[in-house]
C-alpha positions in Angstrom: 0.3 -13.5 -13.6 -0.1 -16.0 -10.8 -3.8 -15.7 -11.1 -3.7 -16.9 -14.8 -1.7 -19.8 -13.5 -4.2 -20.7 -10.9 -7.0 -20.4 -13.5 -5.2 -22.5 -15.9 -4.7 -25.2 -13.3 -8.3 -24.9 -12.3 -9.5 -25.4 -16.0 -7.3 -28.5 -16.3 -8.6 -29.9 -13.1 -12.2 -29.3 -14.0 -11.6 -30.8 -17.4 -10.2 -34.0 -15.8 -13.1 -34.1 -13.4 -15.6 -33.7 -16.2 -14.1 -36.4 -18.3 -13.9 -38.8 -15.4 -17.5 -38.1 -14.2 -18.8 -38.3 -17.8 -17.0 -41.7 -18.4 -18.5 -43.1 -15.1 -22.0 -41.9 -16.1 -21.5 -43.5 -19.6 -20.6 -46.9 -18.0 -23.4 -46.8 -15.4 -25.9 -45.9 -18.1 -24.6 -48.8 -20.3 -24.9 -51.2 -17.4 -28.5 -50.1 -16.8 -29.8 -50.4 -20.3 -29.1 -49.8 -24.0 -31.3 -46.7 -24.5 -30.4 -44.8 -21.2 -30.3 -41.0 -20.9 -27.5 -41.4 -18.4 -25.2 -43.0 -21.0 -25.9 -40.2 -23.5 -25.2 -37.5 -20.9 -22.0 -39.4 -19.8 -20.9 -39.7 -23.4 -21.3 -35.9 -24.1 -19.5 -35.1 -20.8 -16.4 -36.9 -21.5 -16.4 -36.6 -25.4 -16.7 -32.8 -25.6 -13.6 -32.0 -23.5 -11.6 -34.7 -25.2 -12.6 -33.3 -28.6 -11.6 -29.8 -27.5 -8.3 -31.1 -26.3 -7.6 -32.9 -29.5 -8.7 -29.7 -31.5 -6.3 -27.6 -29.5 -3.4 -30.1 -30.0 -4.1 -30.2 -33.8 -4.1 -26.4 -34.0 -0.9 -26.4 -32.1 0.8 -28.8 -34.5 -0.5 -27.0 -37.6 0.8 -23.7 -36.2 4.3 -25.2 -35.6 4.2 -26.7 -39.0 3.4 -23.5 -40.8 5.8 -21.4 -38.7 9.4 -22.3 -39.3 12.3 -21.0 -37.5 14.2 -18.3 -39.5 17.7 -19.0 -40.6 20.7 -16.7 -40.3 20.1 -15.5 -43.9 16.5 -14.8 -43.1 17.3 -12.4 -40.3 19.8 -10.3 -42.5 18.2 -7.0 -43.3 17.0 -3.6 -42.1 14.5 -3.4 -39.2 12.4 -0.6 -37.7 10.6 -0.4 -34.4 7.0 -1.3 -34.7 5.9 -1.5 -31.0 7.1 -0.5 -27.7 5.6 -1.7 -24.3 6.0 0.1 -21.0 8.9 2.2 -22.2 8.9 5.9 -22.9 9.6 6.0 -26.7 7.0 8.1 -28.6 5.3 6.2 -31.6 6.1 9.2 -33.9 9.9 8.5 -33.2 9.8 4.8 -34.2 10.9 5.6 -37.8 14.0 7.4 -36.4 15.5 4.0 -35.2 16.9 1.4 -37.3 18.7 -1.9 -36.8 20.8 -3.3 -39.7 22.0 -6.9 -39.6 24.5 -7.8 -42.2 25.5 -11.1 -43.9 29.0 -11.1 -42.3 27.7 -11.2 -38.8 28.0 -7.4 -38.1 25.3 -4.9 -37.2 24.6 -1.3 -37.0 21.9 0.3 -34.8 20.9 3.8 -34.1 21.1 5.0 -30.5 17.9 3.7 -29.1 16.9 4.7 -25.6 17.1 1.8 -23.2 19.5 -0.2 -25.5 22.8 0.9 -23.9 25.5 2.8 -25.8 26.0 0.5 -28.6 26.0 1.5 -32.3 27.8 -1.3 -34.1 29.6 -4.6 -33.6 28.8 -8.3 -34.2 25.6 -10.2 -33.6 25.0 -13.9 -32.9 21.9 -15.8 -33.6 20.8 -19.3 -32.3 18.1 -20.5 -34.8 17.3 -23.4 -32.6 16.3 -21.5 -29.6 15.4 -18.3 -31.4 17.8 -16.3 -29.2 19.7 -13.3 -30.5 22.5 -11.2 -29.1 24.6 -8.0 -29.9 28.2 -7.5 -29.0 29.8 -4.0 -28.9 33.4 -4.1 -27.7 33.1 -5.4 -24.2 29.3 -4.9 -23.9 27.1 -8.0 -24.5 23.4 -7.5 -25.0 21.7 -10.9 -25.0 18.1 -10.1 -24.2 16.7 -10.4 -27.7 14.6 -13.2 -29.0 12.8 -13.9 -32.3 9.0 -14.2 -32.2 7.8 -16.2 -35.2 4.5 -16.0 -36.8 2.9 -17.5 -40.0 5.2 -16.3 -42.8 7.0 -13.6 -40.8 8.9 -12.9 -37.6 9.7 -10.0 -35.2 12.8 -9.2 -33.1 11.9 -8.6 -29.5 14.2 -6.7 -27.2 13.4 -7.5 -23.6 14.5 -4.5 -21.4 15.6 -5.6 -17.9 13.2 -8.3 -16.3 10.9 -10.2 -18.7 8.2 -10.0 -16.1 8.0 -6.2 -16.4 7.0 -6.5 -20.0 9.2 -3.7 -21.1 9.8 -4.6 -24.7 10.8 -3.1 -28.0 9.8 -5.0 -31.2 11.5 -4.7 -34.5 10.1 -5.8 -37.9 12.1 -6.3 -41.0 11.5 -3.7 -43.7 14.2 -4.7 -46.2 
């Protein structure tokens, strides 16, 4: 994971350097004359990265606009497991596990491996931060989050440490 961070910082650094050098070449080319190749090269060197940055920002804003946070009424329903990462639950058994979220704030869940001994209780949902938690008697399971997508969302259970990528994903079926 740290390699991706270093690569990301390197890309940012190189983009800033390219923009700066391109801008300097553009200015030097304009000083030397009106139809100078140096000004054209400089213009492309700083305009292309800026154009890419603007495009990425626009795509990000459009994605945020099209994906709205689910409300408490949106999350009420029946969910099935659709994906498991780095945990030993066989894909053919996904249909055997169900999570039911009720309107009154209560839930029922089949005994899912890795999800403690909890079969019913109350749930809490924070629509602002997309966090989700279950409470069974004195057991609190708070490592759930909502992953939103265009027109839909998934509930993600994070088993133990998030860096281990041990996750169970639930999708609404009713």
